[in-house]
C-alpha positions in Angstrom: -8.7 19.4 -51.3 -5.5 22.3 -52.3 -4.9 21.9 -48.0 -4.9 17.9 -48.7 -8.0 17.4 -46.3 -10.9 14.9 -48.5 -14.0 17.0 -48.6 -17.4 15.4 -47.6 -19.9 17.8 -48.7 -23.6 18.0 -49.5 -24.4 16.2 -52.8 -26.4 19.8 -53.9 -24.9 23.4 -55.3 -21.5 23.9 -55.8 -19.9 21.7 -54.4 -21.4 18.7 -55.9 -20.0 20.1 -58.9 -16.7 20.1 -57.8 -16.4 16.9 -55.6 -17.0 14.0 -57.4 -18.0 10.9 -55.1 -15.7 8.8 -54.6 -13.4 10.3 -57.1 -11.9 13.1 -55.1 -14.0 13.3 -51.8 -17.5 12.0 -50.5 -21.0 13.5 -51.3 -23.5 13.2 -48.1 -26.9 13.5 -48.3 -28.1 17.8 -48.2 -29.2 18.0 -44.5 -28.7 15.1 -43.3 -26.1 15.1 -40.1 -26.1 11.2 -40.3 -25.0 10.9 -43.6 -22.3 13.5 -43.2 -21.4 11.9 -39.7 -21.1 8.1 -42.0 -18.9 9.7 -44.4 -16.8 11.2 -42.1 -16.2 8.3 -40.2 -16.3 6.1 -43.3 -13.0 8.4 -43.6 -11.3 7.9 -40.2 -11.7 4.4 -40.7 -10.1 3.8 -43.7 -7.1 5.4 -44.1 -5.8 3.5 -47.5 -9.4 5.1 -48.8 -8.7 8.4 -47.5 -5.3 8.7 -48.7 -6.4 7.9 -52.2 -9.1 10.0 -51.9 -6.3 12.7 -50.6 -4.3 12.4 -53.3 -7.1 12.7 -55.9 -7.8 15.6 -54.3 -4.8 17.4 -54.4 -3.9 16.8 -58.3 -8.1 18.1 -59.1 -7.0 21.2 -57.1 -3.6 21.9 -59.2 -6.0 22.7 -62.1 -6.8 25.5 -60.6 -4.1 27.6 -59.8 -3.4 30.9 -60.5 -1.8 31.1 -63.7 -4.0 28.3 -65.3 -6.8 29.9 -64.5 -5.4 33.4 -65.7 -4.7 31.5 -68.9 -8.2 29.9 -69.4 -10.1 33.8 -69.0 -7.6 35.3 -71.5 -8.3 32.5 -73.8 -11.7 33.2 -73.6 -11.4 36.9 -73.6 -9.6 36.1 -76.9 -12.0 34.2 -78.2 -14.8 36.8 -77.6 -13.2 39.4 -79.2 -11.8 37.1 -82.1 -15.3 35.7 -83.0 -17.4 38.8 -81.8 -19.4 37.3 -79.5 
């Protein structure tokens, strides 16, 4: 997503936790090559939809820049130290 590609990923595992179907990418049935092909052909034949998903993916990826990730990590570490958890 950060590179601008619209992801077509299996609806399982870590990929499904990142991609929300028809919001920032497309989900295909796991182990179903025909469904991956169908989803990919859909993107190719619907450039407006591809553009919309591309833009949403870029926005989603922005929340994972290093500064934001390190700030979240530091905040978590601080809370753990403070709360004694």
